[in-house]
C-alpha positions in Angstrom: 16.3 -9.8 -8.5 14.6 -7.5 -6.2 10.7 -7.2 -6.1 7.7 -5.9 -4.2 4.2 -7.9 -5.3 0.8 -6.8 -4.1 -2.1 -9.1 -3.5 -5.4 -8.7 -2.1 -7.2 -6.3 -4.5 -10.9 -7.4 -6.1 -14.1 -6.0 -6.4 -16.2 -5.4 -3.2 -19.5 -3.7 -2.3 -19.3 0.0 -0.7 -19.0 -0.3 2.9 -17.1 -3.6 2.4 -13.2 -4.3 3.2 -10.3 -5.5 1.6 -6.7 -6.0 3.0 -3.6 -5.4 0.6 -0.5 -7.4 0.8 3.0 -6.1 -0.3 5.5 -8.7 -0.4 9.2 -8.4 -0.9 12.0 -10.6 -2.3 15.5 -10.1 -2.9 15.5 -7.2 -0.5 15.2 -7.0 3.3 12.1 -4.9 3.8 12.8 -3.6 7.1 15.3 -1.7 5.7 12.7 0.5 4.1 10.0 3.0 4.7 6.9 1.8 2.6 4.4 3.9 0.9 0.8 2.8 -0.4 -0.2 4.8 -3.4 -3.6 4.6 -5.7 -4.0 5.9 -8.9 -7.5 6.0 -10.5 -8.2 6.2 -14.2 -7.2 9.6 -16.0 -5.8 10.6 -12.6 -2.6 11.5 -10.7 -1.1 8.4 -8.4 -1.7 9.9 -5.0 -0.2 8.9 -1.7 -2.7 6.9 0.9 -0.2 5.8 3.8 3.2 5.6 4.6 4.7 3.4 7.4 8.2 3.9 8.5 10.8 1.1 8.8 9.9 -0.4 12.4 6.2 0.5 12.1 5.9 3.1 15.0 5.6 6.2 12.4 2.7 5.9 10.2 0.8 8.4 8.4 -2.3 8.7 6.1 -3.9 10.7 3.6 -6.9 12.6 5.1 -9.3 11.0 3.1 -8.8 7.4 4.5 -7.8 8.5 8.2 -10.0 6.2 10.3 -11.1 4.0 7.4 -7.5 2.3 6.2 -4.6 0.6 8.4 -1.3 -0.2 7.5 1.1 -2.4 9.2 4.0 -4.7 8.8 5.5 -7.7 9.5 9.1 -7.5 9.2 9.7 -11.3 10.0 7.8 -12.1 6.9 9.0 -9.2 4.6 5.3 -7.9 4.1 3.0 -4.8 4.7 -0.1 -4.7 4.7 -3.0 -2.1 4.2 -6.3 -2.9 5.3 -9.1 -0.9 4.2 -12.4 -0.6 5.7 -15.7 1.1 4.8 -14.6 1.3 1.1 -16.2 4.2 -1.3 -16.7 3.9 -4.5 -13.9 6.4 -5.0 -11.7 4.4 -3.5 -11.6 2.6 -7.0 -8.1 2.7 -8.2 -5.0 0.8 -8.5 -3.1 0.3 -5.6 0.9 0.4 -5.4 3.5 -0.1 -2.6 6.7 1.8 -2.7 10.0 1.0 -0.8 12.6 3.4 -0.3 15.5 3.8 2.2 16.3 7.2 3.7 19.7 7.0 2.3 20.4 9.6 -1.1 21.0 7.4 -4.0 19.8 3.9 -3.0 17.4 2.2 -5.5 13.7 2.3 -4.7 11.2 -0.3 -5.7 7.5 -0.3 -6.9 5.1 -3.0 -7.0 3.2 -4.2 -10.3 -0.1 -2.9 -8.7 -3.5 -4.4 -7.3 -6.8 -3.5 -8.6 -9.4 -2.3 -6.1 -13.1 -1.8 -7.4 -15.9 -0.6 -4.7 -18.7 -0.9 -6.7 -22.7 -2.4 -5.9 
């Protein structure tokens, strides 16, 4: 069964760092573009970052530019989100999402990992 599993969330003080991982099983992640989303309580799920299949095209939401970095290791079937200089407003559940540029093909969501930025 194909699935994505996020890890690396936790509690960190403002200004701290965390690295999230999104590990795929049952699918070849290099065939998929991967997006990171976050959802704070009572709010919509927002797109944070996108990385292309080869990792050569990367985009970030304005709110995280210069502080978050996404990368991928296709040999390990894993995508990462390095988060630096974290702010309290980054507190949310973070999800990874994988999709292929082929209409009608399955897409995948991870279960989410909680990130809490608090002193």
